N, C-alpha and C positions, 0 to 999 in steps of 0.2 A: 775237537781232539778226542781220540778214543783212549780210554784209560782202563787198565786191568789192575785190580788190587788183589794181592794174595793175602788172605786173611784167616786168622784163627783167633778165637777168643774175643773179648770185648774191645780191645784196642784197635784191631783191624776193622771191626765192624763200625766203630765210631769214625775212623778215618774214611771209610767208604761212604758214610753219611755226609761227611764233609765234602767229598767229591760230588755227591749227588746234589748238594746245594749249589754247585757251580756249573754243572754240566747238564746237558740233556740226558734224561734217564737212559736213553738208548745208546749213549756213548760210554756208559759205565758197565763194566763186567766185574764181578767179584768171584774169584776162585777160592772156595772155602775148604779148609781142612776137614777130612772125614775120618781121620784115624781115631778120634775119640768118640765115634759113634758106638752105640750099644743097643741091645735088645732088652725091652722090659714088657712083660705080659704080652708077648707076641708082636710088639710094635718096635719098629726101628726108630730110635731117637738120634737125630743128627744135630747136636748142640751148636756147632759153629755155623752150619748152614742156616739153622733157625735163628740164631742170634743176629746174623746179618739181615735176614729177611725182616725180622721184627724191628731192628734198628732202622732200616730204610723205610719201613711202614710207619714209623713213629710210635710203635707199640712196645718197645723193649722195656723190661722192668729194670730200671737203673738202680732202684733201691736194693734189690736182692742180687743183681748181677746176672740174672738168668730169667728166661721165660717171658711171659706177657704181663705188662703192668696191670694192676687192678684185678689179678686173677684170684680165683677161689680154689679150694682143694677138697671139695666134697667127695669126688670120686676116690681120691687117694685115702681120705679118712675112712670111706666105706671099705676099701680094700684092706686097710689096716685092721678094721673091726673083724674082717673075715680071716685074719691071721696072716696076711701077706706082709712081707717086709716093706717098710715105707721110707727107707733112708734116702732113696732117690726121689726128689720132690718134683712131681709132674702136676701142674695146675690144670684146671678144667678147660680153659681156653687153649692152653698148650696141648692138651690131650687131643683136641680136635685136629690140630695139625698132624699129629702122629697117626691118627686114625685115617686121615685122608691119604697120607703117604703109604701106610700099610695096605690100604685097599688098592691103590694104584699099582704097587709092587705085586700084589697078589694077582692082578689082572695082566701082569707081564710088562709093565712100564719099567724103563730104566730109571735109576736113581736121579739122573740128570733131568729126565722128563718130570719126575715128581717135584723137583726143586723149581723148575720153570713154571709149572702149574700153580704151585703154592705162591710164587711171586705174583702171578696174575690174580689169584684170589685175594691176596693181601694188598693189591693195588700198587705193586712195585714195578716200575717200568724197566729198571736195570735188570740185567741178567745175573742171577746168583747160581753159580755152577759148582757142584761137588768136584773135587780134584780128580776123581775117578769114579767109574761105576762099579769097580771091583771092590772086594771086601778087604779093607786094611784096618788093623786094630793095634793101638798102642798097648804095650805090655811093660809095666814097671817091675824090674827085678830088684827086690829089696832084701834086707836082712831077715824079713819075716815071710818071704815067699814072693810069688808073682801075682800082680794085680792088674786088672783092666784099668783104663783111664778113670772111669767113674768110681770104681771101687777105691782107687788110691786117693783121688781128690775128695770125693764126697763121703764115702763110708769110713775110710781110714784117716782122712784129714791130713794126709801127707806125713803121718808120724813114722812109719817104717823108714829106715835109712835107705836111701836110693843107691843102688849099685850099678844099674845099667838100664837103658831105655831101648826096647826093641819095637819094631813095627812089623807085626805079623801079617804076611801076605804082600809086603811091599815089593818083593822081587818080581812078582808076576803082574803087579798092577800097572795098568796103562792109562795115560791121559785120554780123555774122550775127544771125539772130533770137535765138539764145541769148545773145549779148553784149548786145543791146538789152534783152532781158527781164531779165537780171541787173542791169543798170544801173538800170532802171526800178524794180525791186523792192527794191533795196539800201537799207538804213538808213544805211550808211556806205560811201563809195567812197574807197579809199586809193591815192594815187599813191606807189608804193614808192620807197625810196632808191636808185634805179637811175640810170644815166647819162641825164640829161634829153635829150641831143642824139641819141642812137642807140637807147636802150632804151625811153624813154617817148614821145618825139616821134612815132614811127610810130603808136603806139596812139592818141594824141590826134588825129593827122591823120585817122585812120579814124573814131574814135568820140567825139572831144572835144566835138562839138556837142550830144551827148545826155547828157553828164555833168551830174548834178544839183549845181550849184555849192554850194548851201547845205548839202549833205550830203557834200561832197568835201574831203578833207584830203590835203595833200601833205607829204612828209617829205624834208628836205634830205639829199642824198648827200654833202655837204661839211661837215666839222667842223674849225673852226679854219683854214680855207683849204686843207684837205687832203682828198682823196678817200680813204675807207678802203680802197677797192679799185678797180683799173682806172684808165684814163687820163682820167677826167672833167676834172680840172683842166687838163691839157695840151690837151684838145680845146676846152674853153671859151676858153682863151687863143688857140688857133689860129683860132677863129671870132670873135675880137674881143670876147669877153665876160669880165668880171671873174670869177675863180674864187671865188665866195663864196655863202653861203646866200641873201643878198639877191638876187643875180643869178638864181639858180634860182627864187626866189619870183616875180620879175618874169615869168619864163616861164610860170608857172602861174596868174597872177592872174586870168585870164579864166575858169578852170575850177574853181578851188578857193577856199573861203572860210576855211579853216584851214590854217596852215602850222606844221610842227614843226621846231624848231631844237634843237641840242644845248646842254647846260648851259654848255659852253665858249664858246658864242657868245651867251650871254644878253644881252649889250649890244646885239645886233642886233635885239632884239624891237621896239623903237620903230620902226625903219626898216621892219620887216616889216609892222607894223600900219598904217603910213602908206600901204602898198599896198592896203589894204582887207581885210586878213586879221585873224582872231583868232590871235594867236601862242601857241603852246604850247612851253614850255621844259622839256626832260627829257633823260635819257640816251638818245641815239640809237645808241650803239655796242652792237651786239647780242651781247654776250658770253654772254648766257643763252640764245642761240638764237632771240631775237626776241620772247619772251613778255612781257618787261617793256615794250618799246616798244608792242607790240600792246595791252597792258593800258592804257597811258597814252592811246592813241588812243580806245579804247572808253570810258574814263572821261570823256573830253572830250565825248562825245556822249550818254552815258547820262543820262537825266533832263532833257536839253535839248530833247527833241522832235526830230522828224526833218525839220522845215522843209518847204519846198515840195516837191511831187512833180512 
């Protein structure tokens, strides 16, 4: 069974690892958000792409929630001694990834080609694809000005009040041939339990029109009104939306036909089904590394046919 996971942040990456434990690596493709990419010291940093690659390679730093486990920061410390701002933490092992990407881009490679090559070098059989080769950047409009993704999350620590979320360059961004091929050939497309406003929305704005709705399942990132990681609840409230699984389901109703909610929210299943979904109730908290949730998704599609192509 060929599976495509739409991922941003740590939740989507962990679910991808869960699928990797159940599938042949060549049957798994991850389409990663690139709207939170940014440039530092002439290097393009792709946090979501890299988080997925590191997670699938077994090298992700769970303790800090970013980068490579067991990393050091000698280069960053040297930059700081030279007067460079060091609020964005790039470790030495992580830096090597960005240097390889930058050199490939300098030589004319597409962003997709850099990602596939990094998968190879990290020993990852699955495909990890950026959502587009075009430049898209998240911009947070706040009561204290406009910030890039990394400025808002890392430097400002989400303190300015959020007014609006924009995606600079999204109107002209196109999905790559690799993304289109993966979505067309997939038996199941999984919208991971990532923040719907900043991690999944950019992917859907780029490639949502080609998602096979009958074969697409979305997984709630909210359990019992709480996000397991990150500021999803706070952002939903700031954007005037109810922080609940039902509210997230409303966002995905046009692109997914199946919606997964946690057992703690089982009473929401009828409301989910009223939106036109088939509701699946299971444990969505990935204490086992994502394999249980991945298995539940696969079980929901096995033997049911793949639907329309």
